[in-house]
ZADO-1210 file (C-alpha; in nm, 4 decimals, padded with zeros to 6 digits):
<atoms>
<atom x="02.6668" y="01.4404" z="04.4546" code="UNK" pos="1"/>
<atom x="02.7531" y="01.7773" z="04.3608" code="UNK" pos="2"/>
<atom x="02.5588" y="01.8699" z="04.0328" code="UNK" pos="3"/>
<atom x="02.9026" y="01.8785" z="03.8925" code="UNK" pos="4"/>
<atom x="02.9560" y="01.4836" z="03.9536" code="UNK" pos="5"/>
<atom x="02.5858" y="01.4716" z="03.7957" code="UNK" pos="6"/>
<atom x="02.6347" y="01.6663" z="03.4739" code="UNK" pos="7"/>
<atom x="02.9604" y="01.4472" z="03.4292" code="UNK" pos="8"/>
<atom x="02.7953" y="01.1204" z="03.4961" code="UNK" pos="9"/>
<atom x="02.5237" y="01.2290" z="03.2524" code="UNK" pos="10"/>
<atom x="02.7584" y="01.3459" z="02.9736" code="UNK" pos="11"/>
<atom x="02.9193" y="00.9788" z="03.0436" code="UNK" pos="12"/>
<atom x="02.6130" y="00.7835" z="02.9748" code="UNK" pos="13"/>
<atom x="02.4742" y="00.9505" z="02.6578" code="UNK" pos="14"/>
<atom x="02.8065" y="00.9309" z="02.5466" code="UNK" pos="15"/>
<atom x="02.8057" y="00.6098" z="02.5889" code="UNK" pos="16"/>
<atom x="02.4617" y="00.5445" z="02.4675" code="UNK" pos="17"/>
<atom x="02.5204" y="00.7260" z="02.1603" code="UNK" pos="18"/>
<atom x="02.8768" y="00.5136" z="02.0750" code="UNK" pos="19"/>
<atom x="02.6418" y="00.1984" z="02.1483" code="UNK" pos="20"/>
<atom x="02.3971" y="00.3507" z="01.8949" code="UNK" pos="21"/>
<atom x="02.6918" y="00.4485" z="01.6238" code="UNK" pos="22"/>
<atom x="02.8456" y="00.0937" z="01.6698" code="UNK" pos="23"/>
<atom x="02.4764" y="-00.0642" z="01.6116" code="UNK" pos="24"/>
<atom x="02.4362" y="00.1159" z="01.2681" code="UNK" pos="25"/>
<atom x="02.8144" y="00.0694" z="01.1486" code="UNK" pos="26"/>
<atom x="02.7623" y="-00.3128" z="01.1946" code="UNK" pos="27"/>
<atom x="02.4431" y="-00.3227" z="01.0398" code="UNK" pos="28"/>
<atom x="02.3047" y="-00.5345" z="00.9224" code="UNK" pos="29"/>
<atom x="02.4912" y="-00.8482" z="01.0745" code="UNK" pos="30"/>
<atom x="02.1679" y="-01.1314" z="01.0530" code="UNK" pos="31"/>
<atom x="01.8650" y="-01.1194" z="00.8374" code="UNK" pos="32"/>
<atom x="01.5801" y="-00.8450" z="00.8453" code="UNK" pos="33"/>
<atom x="01.2638" y="-00.9441" z="00.8283" code="UNK" pos="34"/>
<atom x="01.0198" y="-00.7160" z="00.5892" code="UNK" pos="35"/>
<atom x="00.6578" y="-00.7712" z="00.6730" code="UNK" pos="36"/>
<atom x="00.4233" y="-00.8002" z="00.3912" code="UNK" pos="37"/>
<atom x="00.0576" y="-00.6810" z="00.5379" code="UNK" pos="38"/>
<atom x="-00.1314" y="-00.8574" z="00.2942" code="UNK" pos="39"/>
<atom x="-00.1615" y="-01.2141" z="00.1692" code="UNK" pos="40"/>
<atom x="00.0484" y="-01.4010" z="-00.1137" code="UNK" pos="41"/>
<atom x="00.0295" y="-01.2929" z="-00.4330" code="UNK" pos="42"/>
<atom x="-00.0942" y="-00.9545" z="-00.3551" code="UNK" pos="43"/>
<atom x="00.0370" y="-00.6721" z="-00.5605" code="UNK" pos="44"/>
<atom x="00.2216" y="-00.5575" z="-00.2184" code="UNK" pos="45"/>
<atom x="00.3732" y="-00.8962" z="-00.1932" code="UNK" pos="46"/>
<atom x="00.4666" y="-00.9123" z="-00.5515" code="UNK" pos="47"/>
<atom x="00.6485" y="-00.5606" z="-00.5338" code="UNK" pos="48"/>
<atom x="00.7574" y="-00.6196" z="-00.1988" code="UNK" pos="49"/>
<atom x="00.9732" y="-00.9967" z="-00.2416" code="UNK" pos="50"/>
<atom x="01.1260" y="-00.8276" z="-00.5770" code="UNK" pos="51"/>
<atom x="01.2027" y="-00.5975" z="-00.3789" code="UNK" pos="52"/>
<atom x="01.3721" y="-00.7946" z="-00.1112" code="UNK" pos="53"/>
<atom x="01.5686" y="-00.9559" z="-00.3052" code="UNK" pos="54"/>
<atom x="01.7732" y="-00.6359" z="-00.4437" code="UNK" pos="55"/>
<atom x="01.7876" y="-00.4978" z="-00.0920" code="UNK" pos="56"/>
<atom x="01.9701" y="-00.8501" z="00.0621" code="UNK" pos="57"/>
<atom x="02.2392" y="-00.7957" z="-00.2836" code="UNK" pos="58"/>
<atom x="02.2509" y="-00.3887" z="-00.1568" code="UNK" pos="59"/>
<atom x="02.2869" y="-00.5264" z="00.2314" code="UNK" pos="60"/>
<atom x="02.4910" y="-00.8311" z="00.2080" code="UNK" pos="61"/>
<atom x="02.1828" y="-01.0265" z="00.4622" code="UNK" pos="62"/>
<atom x="01.8688" y="-01.1875" z="00.3952" code="UNK" pos="63"/>
<atom x="01.5829" y="-01.0085" z="00.3656" code="UNK" pos="64"/>
<atom x="01.3174" y="-01.2244" z="00.4143" code="UNK" pos="65"/>
<atom x="00.9361" y="-01.1602" z="00.3821" code="UNK" pos="66"/>
<atom x="00.6856" y="-01.2348" z="00.5957" code="UNK" pos="67"/>
<atom x="00.3049" y="-01.1730" z="00.5347" code="UNK" pos="68"/>
<atom x="00.0857" y="-01.0876" z="00.8009" code="UNK" pos="69"/>
<atom x="-00.2382" y="-00.9947" z="00.6612" code="UNK" pos="70"/>
<atom x="-00.5883" y="-00.8576" z="00.8197" code="UNK" pos="71"/>
<atom x="-00.7540" y="-00.5643" z="00.8715" code="UNK" pos="72"/>
<atom x="-00.6275" y="-00.3704" z="00.5692" code="UNK" pos="73"/>
<atom x="-00.3202" y="-00.4351" z="00.6776" code="UNK" pos="74"/>
<atom x="-00.3304" y="-00.3414" z="01.0636" code="UNK" pos="75"/>
<atom x="-00.2129" y="-00.6256" z="01.1784" code="UNK" pos="76"/>
<atom x="00.1508" y="-00.6563" z="01.0211" code="UNK" pos="77"/>
<atom x="00.2012" y="-00.2513" z="01.0819" code="UNK" pos="78"/>
<atom x="00.0788" y="-00.3083" z="01.4178" code="UNK" pos="79"/>
<atom x="00.3613" y="-00.5778" z="01.4664" code="UNK" pos="80"/>
<atom x="00.6019" y="-00.3693" z="01.3095" code="UNK" pos="81"/>
<atom x="00.5376" y="-00.1018" z="01.5230" code="UNK" pos="82"/>
<atom x="00.5731" y="-00.2829" z="01.8083" code="UNK" pos="83"/>
<atom x="00.8923" y="-00.4478" z="01.7040" code="UNK" pos="84"/>
<atom x="01.2482" y="-00.3559" z="01.8153" code="UNK" pos="85"/>
<atom x="01.3793" y="-00.0079" z="01.6265" code="UNK" pos="86"/>
<atom x="01.6950" y="-00.1980" z="01.5007" code="UNK" pos="87"/>
<atom x="01.6777" y="-00.2241" z="01.1498" code="UNK" pos="88"/>
<atom x="01.5516" y="-00.5883" z="01.2241" code="UNK" pos="89"/>
<atom x="01.1630" y="-00.5684" z="01.0990" code="UNK" pos="90"/>
<atom x="01.0338" y="-00.3240" z="00.8111" code="UNK" pos="91"/>
<atom x="00.6736" y="-00.2802" z="00.6827" code="UNK" pos="92"/>
<atom x="00.6613" y="-00.2549" z="00.3454" code="UNK" pos="93"/>
<atom x="00.3990" y="-00.0442" z="00.3679" code="UNK" pos="94"/>
<atom x="00.1186" y="00.1114" z="00.1983" code="UNK" pos="95"/>
<atom x="-00.1738" y="00.3939" z="00.1463" code="UNK" pos="96"/>
<atom x="-00.3906" y="00.1671" z="00.3897" code="UNK" pos="97"/>
<atom x="-00.1557" y="00.1568" z="00.6450" code="UNK" pos="98"/>
<atom x="00.0218" y="00.4288" z="00.6196" code="UNK" pos="99"/>
<atom x="-00.2561" y="00.7064" z="00.5061" code="UNK" pos="100"/>
<atom x="-00.5959" y="00.5998" z="00.5215" code="UNK" pos="101"/>
<atom x="-00.5856" y="00.3203" z="00.8383" code="UNK" pos="102"/>
<atom x="-00.6493" y="00.6248" z="01.0348" code="UNK" pos="103"/>
<atom x="-00.9467" y="00.7440" z="00.8820" code="UNK" pos="104"/>
<atom x="-01.1164" y="00.4389" z="00.8709" code="UNK" pos="105"/>
<atom x="-01.1067" y="00.2752" z="01.2086" code="UNK" pos="106"/>
<atom x="-01.2072" y="00.4016" z="01.5006" code="UNK" pos="107"/>
<atom x="-00.9265" y="00.3071" z="01.7359" code="UNK" pos="108"/>
<atom x="-00.5526" y="00.1598" z="01.5847" code="UNK" pos="109"/>
<atom x="-00.3376" y="-00.0255" z="01.8315" code="UNK" pos="110"/>
<atom x="-00.0587" y="00.2214" z="01.7503" code="UNK" pos="111"/>
<atom x="-00.0145" y="00.5858" z="01.6556" code="UNK" pos="112"/>
<atom x="-00.0116" y="00.5945" z="01.2601" code="UNK" pos="113"/>
<atom x="00.1544" y="00.9165" z="01.2836" code="UNK" pos="114"/>
<atom x="00.4165" y="00.8287" z="01.5048" code="UNK" pos="115"/>
<atom x="00.4603" y="00.4692" z="01.5230" code="UNK" pos="116"/>
<atom x="00.6965" y="00.4418" z="01.2121" code="UNK" pos="117"/>
<atom x="01.0401" y="00.6133" z="01.0755" code="UNK" pos="118"/>
<atom x="01.0158" y="00.6332" z="00.7349" code="UNK" pos="119"/>
<atom x="01.2208" y="00.4834" z="00.4642" code="UNK" pos="120"/>
<atom x="01.1720" y="00.5156" z="00.1333" code="UNK" pos="121"/>
<atom x="00.9550" y="00.5108" z="-00.1252" code="UNK" pos="122"/>
<atom x="00.8845" y="00.2268" z="-00.3580" code="UNK" pos="123"/>
<atom x="00.6070" y="00.3136" z="-00.6097" code="UNK" pos="124"/>
<atom x="00.2629" y="00.3289" z="-00.6831" code="UNK" pos="125"/>
<atom x="00.0215" y="00.1402" z="-00.9589" code="UNK" pos="126"/>
<atom x="-00.3280" y="00.1836" z="-01.0779" code="UNK" pos="127"/>
<atom x="-00.6088" y="-00.0141" z="-01.0194" code="UNK" pos="128"/>
<atom x="-00.8791" y="-00.1699" z="-01.2746" code="UNK" pos="129"/>
<atom x="-01.2688" y="-00.1680" z="-01.1942" code="UNK" pos="130"/>
<atom x="-01.3874" y="-00.5174" z="-01.3232" code="UNK" pos="131"/>
<atom x="-01.6848" y="-00.6845" z="-01.3408" code="UNK" pos="132"/>
<atom x="-01.8048" y="-01.0605" z="-01.3394" code="UNK" pos="133"/>
<atom x="-01.8591" y="-01.1734" z="-01.7153" code="UNK" pos="134"/>
<atom x="-02.2488" y="-01.2136" z="-01.6744" code="UNK" pos="135"/>
<atom x="-02.2799" y="-00.8621" z="-01.5679" code="UNK" pos="136"/>
<atom x="-02.4530" y="-00.7207" z="-01.9057" code="UNK" pos="137"/>
<atom x="-02.2355" y="-00.4427" z="-01.8633" code="UNK" pos="138"/>
<atom x="-01.9473" y="-00.3459" z="-02.1374" code="UNK" pos="139"/>
<atom x="-01.8721" y="-00.0279" z="-02.0002" code="UNK" pos="140"/>
<atom x="-01.8557" y="00.1320" z="-01.7318" code="UNK" pos="141"/>
<atom x="-02.1363" y="00.4137" z="-01.7914" code="UNK" pos="142"/>
<atom x="-02.3867" y="00.0816" z="-01.8633" code="UNK" pos="143"/>
<atom x="-02.2474" y="-00.0688" z="-01.5009" code="UNK" pos="144"/>
<atom x="-02.3798" y="00.2522" z="-01.3767" code="UNK" pos="145"/>
<atom x="-02.6938" y="00.2766" z="-01.5313" code="UNK" pos="146"/>
<atom x="-02.7108" y="-00.1198" z="-01.4381" code="UNK" pos="147"/>
<atom x="-02.6665" y="-00.0180" z="-01.0407" code="UNK" pos="148"/>
<atom x="-02.8847" y="00.3191" z="-01.0112" code="UNK" pos="149"/>
<atom x="-03.1826" y="00.0356" z="-01.1938" code="UNK" pos="150"/>
<atom x="-03.1140" y="-00.1673" z="-00.9071" code="UNK" pos="151"/>
<atom x="-03.0127" y="00.0185" z="-00.5646" code="UNK" pos="152"/>
<atom x="-02.7771" y="-00.1781" z="-00.3036" code="UNK" pos="153"/>
<atom x="-02.8710" y="-00.5000" z="-00.5227" code="UNK" pos="154"/>
<atom x="-02.4949" y="-00.4983" z="-00.7144" code="UNK" pos="155"/>
<atom x="-02.2322" y="-00.6092" z="-00.5004" code="UNK" pos="156"/>
<atom x="-01.8588" y="-00.5249" z="-00.4887" code="UNK" pos="157"/>
<atom x="-01.5601" y="-00.7302" z="-00.3578" code="UNK" pos="158"/>
<atom x="-01.2875" y="-00.5143" z="-00.1235" code="UNK" pos="159"/>
<atom x="-01.0018" y="-00.6788" z="00.0580" code="UNK" pos="160"/>
<atom x="-00.7831" y="-00.3507" z="00.1286" code="UNK" pos="161"/>
<atom x="-00.8292" y="00.0244" z="00.1736" code="UNK" pos="162"/>
<atom x="-00.7415" y="00.1169" z="-00.2024" code="UNK" pos="163"/>
<atom x="-00.9894" y="-00.1395" z="-00.3248" code="UNK" pos="164"/>
<atom x="-01.2615" y="-00.0441" z="-00.0446" code="UNK" pos="165"/>
<atom x="-01.2263" y="00.3329" z="-00.0683" code="UNK" pos="166"/>
<atom x="-01.2228" y="00.4018" z="-00.4459" code="UNK" pos="167"/>
<atom x="-01.5147" y="00.1747" z="-00.5243" code="UNK" pos="168"/>
<atom x="-01.7120" y="00.3483" z="-00.2258" code="UNK" pos="169"/>
<atom x="-01.5502" y="00.7002" z="-00.4268" code="UNK" pos="170"/>
<atom x="-01.6879" y="00.5632" z="-00.7439" code="UNK" pos="171"/>
<atom x="-02.0465" y="00.5007" z="-00.6359" code="UNK" pos="172"/>
<atom x="-02.0690" y="00.8409" z="-00.3978" code="UNK" pos="173"/>
<atom x="-01.9451" y="01.0897" z="-00.7348" code="UNK" pos="174"/>
<atom x="-02.1408" y="00.8883" z="-00.9870" code="UNK" pos="175"/>
<atom x="-02.4481" y="00.8446" z="-00.7634" code="UNK" pos="176"/>
<atom x="-02.5074" y="00.4708" z="-00.7343" code="UNK" pos="177"/>
<atom x="-02.5349" y="00.2821" z="-00.4013" code="UNK" pos="178"/>
<atom x="-02.3692" y="-00.0938" z="-00.4110" code="UNK" pos="179"/>
<atom x="-02.3381" y="-00.3966" z="-00.1175" code="UNK" pos="180"/>
<atom x="-01.9728" y="-00.3921" z="-00.0062" code="UNK" pos="181"/>
<atom x="-01.9220" y="-00.7716" z="00.0449" code="UNK" pos="182"/>
<atom x="-01.5432" y="-00.7878" z="00.2725" code="UNK" pos="183"/>
<atom x="-01.2668" y="-01.0330" z="00.1575" code="UNK" pos="184"/>
<atom x="-00.9620" y="-01.1119" z="00.3522" code="UNK" pos="185"/>
<atom x="-00.7125" y="-01.1025" z="00.0048" code="UNK" pos="186"/>
<atom x="-00.7308" y="-00.9955" z="-00.3299" code="UNK" pos="187"/>
<atom x="-00.7144" y="-01.3757" z="-00.4926" code="UNK" pos="188"/>
<atom x="-00.9985" y="-01.4366" z="-00.2916" code="UNK" pos="189"/>
<atom x="-01.1731" y="-01.1716" z="-00.3810" code="UNK" pos="190"/>
<atom x="-01.0736" y="-01.2189" z="-00.7275" code="UNK" pos="191"/>
<atom x="-01.1618" y="-01.6128" z="-00.7473" code="UNK" pos="192"/>
<atom x="-01.5601" y="-01.5202" z="-00.6274" code="UNK" pos="193"/>
<atom x="-01.5659" y="-01.1735" z="-00.8620" code="UNK" pos="194"/>
<atom x="-01.4477" y="-01.4711" z="-01.1060" code="UNK" pos="195"/>
<atom x="-01.7164" y="-01.7421" z="-00.9854" code="UNK" pos="196"/>
<atom x="-01.9884" y="-01.4905" z="-00.9891" code="UNK" pos="197"/>
<atom x="-02.0507" y="-01.4155" z="-00.5942" code="UNK" pos="198"/>
<atom x="-02.0182" y="-01.0366" z="-00.6295" code="UNK" pos="199"/>
<atom x="-02.0693" y="-00.8339" z="-00.9454" code="UNK" pos="200"/>
<atom x="-01.7778" y="-00.6239" z="-00.9420" code="UNK" pos="201"/>
<atom x="-01.3806" y="-00.5339" z="-00.8087" code="UNK" pos="202"/>
<atom x="-01.1871" y="-00.2861" z="-00.8180" code="UNK" pos="203"/>
<atom x="-00.8108" y="-00.3922" z="-00.7205" code="UNK" pos="204"/>
<atom x="-00.4282" y="-00.3228" z="-00.8553" code="UNK" pos="205"/>
<atom x="-00.3050" y="-00.4344" z="-01.1702" code="UNK" pos="206"/>
<atom x="-00.1050" y="-00.7520" z="-01.0041" code="UNK" pos="207"/>
<atom x="-00.4482" y="-00.8804" z="-00.9204" code="UNK" pos="208"/>
<atom x="-00.6942" y="-00.7779" z="-01.1838" code="UNK" pos="209"/>
<atom x="-00.4946" y="-00.7657" z="-01.5128" code="UNK" pos="210"/>
<atom x="-00.4402" y="-01.1706" z="-01.5811" code="UNK" pos="211"/>
<atom x="-00.7513" y="-01.2189" z="-01.5250" code="UNK" pos="212"/>
<atom x="-00.8948" y="-00.9441" z="-01.7852" code="UNK" pos="213"/>
<atom x="-00.6237" y="-01.0482" z="-02.0168" code="UNK" pos="214"/>
<atom x="-00.7217" y="-01.4115" z="-02.0121" code="UNK" pos="215"/>
<atom x="-01.0496" y="-01.3203" z="-02.0656" code="UNK" pos="216"/>
<atom x="-01.2017" y="-01.4486" z="-01.7375" code="UNK" pos="217"/>
<atom x="-01.3322" y="-01.1140" z="-01.5976" code="UNK" pos="218"/>
<atom x="-01.4508" y="-00.7684" z="-01.8025" code="UNK" pos="219"/>
<atom x="-01.2493" y="-00.4560" z="-01.7261" code="UNK" pos="220"/>
<atom x="-01.4001" y="-00.1505" z="-01.7086" code="UNK" pos="221"/>
<atom x="-01.1830" y="00.1079" z="-01.6627" code="UNK" pos="222"/>
<atom x="-00.8902" y="00.2263" z="-01.4888" code="UNK" pos="223"/>
<atom x="-00.8245" y="00.4417" z="-01.1363" code="UNK" pos="224"/>
<atom x="-00.5777" y="00.6974" z="-01.2766" code="UNK" pos="225"/>
<atom x="-00.6196" y="01.0182" z="-01.4286" code="UNK" pos="226"/>
<atom x="-00.3729" y="00.8641" z="-01.7586" code="UNK" pos="227"/>
<atom x="-00.4561" y="00.5504" z="-01.9544" code="UNK" pos="228"/>
<atom x="-00.2098" y="00.2789" z="-01.9111" code="UNK" pos="229"/>
<atom x="00.0401" y="00.1827" z="-02.1334" code="UNK" pos="230"/>
<atom x="00.0070" y="-00.2247" z="-01.9996" code="UNK" pos="231"/>
<atom x="-00.3955" y="-00.2081" z="-02.1140" code="UNK" pos="232"/>
<atom x="-00.4433" y="00.1115" z="-02.3023" code="UNK" pos="233"/>
<atom x="-00.7610" y="-00.0103" z="-02.4327" code="UNK" pos="234"/>
<atom x="-00.9460" y="00.0537" z="-02.1115" code="UNK" pos="235"/>
<atom x="-01.0168" y="00.4539" z="-02.0315" code="UNK" pos="236"/>
<atom x="-00.9722" y="00.6130" z="-01.7227" code="UNK" pos="237"/>
<atom x="-01.3193" y="00.6330" z="-01.4624" code="UNK" pos="238"/>
<atom x="-01.2721" y="01.0122" z="-01.5423" code="UNK" pos="239"/>
<atom x="-01.3414" y="00.9635" z="-01.9083" code="UNK" pos="240"/>
<atom x="-01.6116" y="00.6718" z="-01.8803" code="UNK" pos="241"/>
<atom x="-01.7934" y="00.8798" z="-01.7098" code="UNK" pos="242"/>
<atom x="-01.7758" y="01.2298" z="-01.7902" code="UNK" pos="243"/>
<atom x="-01.5844" y="01.3273" z="-01.4421" code="UNK" pos="244"/>
<atom x="-01.2484" y="01.5636" z="-01.3945" code="UNK" pos="245"/>
<atom x="-01.1539" y="01.4694" z="-01.0173" code="UNK" pos="246"/>
<atom x="-01.1401" y="01.0560" z="-00.9680" code="UNK" pos="247"/>
<atom x="-00.7931" y="00.9179" z="-00.8863" code="UNK" pos="248"/>
<atom x="-00.6948" y="00.6508" z="-00.6264" code="UNK" pos="249"/>
<atom x="-00.3813" y="00.4639" z="-00.6753" code="UNK" pos="250"/>
<atom x="-00.1782" y="00.1675" z="-00.4496" code="UNK" pos="251"/>
<atom x="00.1333" y="00.2712" z="-00.3539" code="UNK" pos="252"/>
<atom x="00.4480" y="00.1332" z="-00.1542" code="UNK" pos="253"/>
<atom x="00.6720" y="00.2520" z="00.0566" code="UNK" pos="254"/>
<atom x="00.9187" y="00.0858" z="00.3262" code="UNK" pos="255"/>
<atom x="00.8338" y="00.1812" z="00.7045" code="UNK" pos="256"/>
<atom x="01.0751" y="00.1390" z="01.0274" code="UNK" pos="257"/>
<atom x="00.9618" y="00.1197" z="01.3958" code="UNK" pos="258"/>
<atom x="00.9942" y="00.4750" z="01.4852" code="UNK" pos="259"/>
<atom x="01.3423" y="00.5500" z="01.6994" code="UNK" pos="260"/>
<atom x="01.5230" y="00.2823" z="01.4512" code="UNK" pos="261"/>
<atom x="01.8766" y="00.5076" z="01.4470" code="UNK" pos="262"/>
<atom x="01.8959" y="00.7403" z="01.1248" code="UNK" pos="263"/>
<atom x="02.2211" y="00.6033" z="01.0111" code="UNK" pos="264"/>
<atom x="02.0282" y="00.2559" z="00.9256" code="UNK" pos="265"/>
<atom x="01.7562" y="00.4169" z="00.8462" code="UNK" pos="266"/>
<atom x="01.9932" y="00.5648" z="00.5429" code="UNK" pos="267"/>
<atom x="02.1328" y="00.2278" z="00.4719" code="UNK" pos="268"/>
<atom x="01.8260" y="00.1071" z="00.4383" code="UNK" pos="269"/>
<atom x="01.7141" y="00.3883" z="00.2232" code="UNK" pos="270"/>
<atom x="01.9957" y="00.3002" z="-00.0414" code="UNK" pos="271"/>
<atom x="01.8925" y="-00.0345" z="-00.0500" code="UNK" pos="272"/>
<atom x="01.5225" y="00.0765" z="-00.1630" code="UNK" pos="273"/>
<atom x="01.6354" y="00.3302" z="-00.3995" code="UNK" pos="274"/>
<atom x="01.8734" y="00.0705" z="-00.5823" code="UNK" pos="275"/>
<atom x="01.5488" y="-00.1810" z="-00.6274" code="UNK" pos="276"/>
<atom x="01.3225" y="00.1331" z="-00.7400" code="UNK" pos="277"/>
<atom x="01.6262" y="00.1796" z="-01.0009" code="UNK" pos="278"/>
<atom x="01.6662" y="-00.1889" z="-01.0826" code="UNK" pos="279"/>
<atom x="01.6315" y="-00.2642" z="-01.4570" code="UNK" pos="280"/>
<atom x="01.5058" y="-00.6367" z="-01.3879" code="UNK" pos="281"/>
<atom x="01.2685" y="-00.4733" z="-01.1103" code="UNK" pos="282"/>
<atom x="01.0976" y="-00.2008" z="-01.3469" code="UNK" pos="283"/>
<atom x="01.0920" y="-00.4470" z="-01.6723" code="UNK" pos="284"/>
<atom x="00.9213" y="-00.6922" z="-01.4343" code="UNK" pos="285"/>
<atom x="00.6600" y="-00.4619" z="-01.3090" code="UNK" pos="286"/>
<atom x="00.5934" y="-00.2361" z="-01.5915" code="UNK" pos="287"/>
<atom x="00.3270" y="-00.4266" z="-01.7593" code="UNK" pos="288"/>
<atom x="00.1223" y="-00.3783" z="-01.4285" code="UNK" pos="289"/>
<atom x="00.1704" y="00.0240" z="-01.4469" code="UNK" pos="290"/>
<atom x="00.3759" y="00.0172" z="-01.1674" code="UNK" pos="291"/>
<atom x="00.6423" y="00.3568" z="-01.1552" code="UNK" pos="292"/>
<atom x="00.9040" y="00.4375" z="-00.9024" code="UNK" pos="293"/>
<atom x="01.0001" y="00.7359" z="-00.7942" code="UNK" pos="294"/>
<atom x="01.3466" y="00.7487" z="-00.5516" code="UNK" pos="295"/>
<atom x="01.3427" y="00.9442" z="-00.2988" code="UNK" pos="296"/>
<atom x="01.4636" y="01.0885" z="00.0372" code="UNK" pos="297"/>
<atom x="01.3158" y="00.9538" z="00.4098" code="UNK" pos="298"/>
<atom x="01.2403" y="01.3074" z="00.4196" code="UNK" pos="299"/>
<atom x="01.0751" y="01.3284" z="00.1051" code="UNK" pos="300"/>
<atom x="00.8739" y="01.0276" z="00.2343" code="UNK" pos="301"/>
<atom x="00.7534" y="01.1773" z="00.5616" code="UNK" pos="302"/>
<atom x="00.6126" y="01.4621" z="00.3335" code="UNK" pos="303"/>
<atom x="00.4669" y="01.2288" z="00.1044" code="UNK" pos="304"/>
<atom x="00.2799" y="01.0308" z="00.4180" code="UNK" pos="305"/>
<atom x="00.1708" y="01.3376" z="00.5602" code="UNK" pos="306"/>
<atom x="-00.0076" y="01.4418" z="00.1788" code="UNK" pos="307"/>
<atom x="-00.1283" y="01.1243" z="00.1085" code="UNK" pos="308"/>
<atom x="-00.3101" y="01.1103" z="00.5013" code="UNK" pos="309"/>
<atom x="-00.4888" y="01.4058" z="00.4518" code="UNK" pos="310"/>
<atom x="-00.6001" y="01.3208" z="00.0670" code="UNK" pos="311"/>
<atom x="-00.7314" y="00.9193" z="00.1819" code="UNK" pos="312"/>
<atom x="-00.8919" y="01.1370" z="00.5201" code="UNK" pos="313"/>
<atom x="-01.0912" y="01.3582" z="00.2323" code="UNK" pos="314"/>
<atom x="-01.1675" y="01.0314" z="-00.0066" code="UNK" pos="315"/>
<atom x="-01.3323" y="00.8541" z="00.3218" code="UNK" pos="316"/>
<atom x="-01.5184" y="01.1268" z="00.4221" code="UNK" pos="317"/>
<atom x="-01.6651" y="01.2042" z="00.1030" code="UNK" pos="318"/>
<atom x="-01.7350" y="00.8850" z="00.0229" code="UNK" pos="319"/>
<atom x="-01.9116" y="00.8676" z="00.3759" code="UNK" pos="320"/>
<atom x="-01.7555" y="00.5520" z="00.4761" code="UNK" pos="321"/>
<atom x="-01.8139" y="00.4862" z="00.8705" code="UNK" pos="322"/>
<atom x="-01.4741" y="00.4353" z="01.0840" code="UNK" pos="323"/>
<atom x="-01.5107" y="00.0371" z="01.2353" code="UNK" pos="324"/>
</atoms>
């Protein structure tokens, strides 16, 4: 077979492949889309993911069905999406756990965090609340730190996600205290034990924390953002409470697709996510959780993911958290 004929065949095959991809993108979506939430029902990721999925369904004209796959700080759900077909019918409601910090928390991931996903769209972020069981004899974060200093390793804290673990470990490191981590499979389960007194302290997102703080079932001590939250302005920031400057750890949410998903499909999904991020009903519903959106392009999410991965790597390193 001569080179001219080979070149012709290759050109034909490329053209057929391109046409098939374009056809797929033009008809997308023509069946339900599965949105994998890598954390338990009731978590902030779940609540926000379901609200976004509903709005995305309206925009795309097909159901976006949430599938909870919790476990290993979000790794199980992320892995399922990483290994899915890159056709736009399986997406990840990702977080700082799955798409920034896991790389530094685990000795080995079953996928390459940097290359396994196609960034789709940023959803938004929420701060965390540091809270203690009501029987803990500390009314402020400063008093809690003093208590922990007097009882090295005896004070326990719960964690069920990367942001919960790292926020507490970085706080320990910066405040010069030693606490003992008690890992949980879900935020709601950790909250149950905080209320019951099985653990002393828990740092988690507003979705899990705020209702219990407002109800007086636990005692809020501080927020992990650099500014006080409008949702609970009476709580100081960690920086204010302890006289620090550089403490900030917030949870964020974003949509990712498997690597190799056609650009046209990614753009359709991006438009649907951005529509949800500007939806008045969603913004009003989650403003009480301190949720702030920032609609942007897939490229902007790619840049953010790179920067956040570096930021969380430094936080994990500074807190001396050993990879598991």
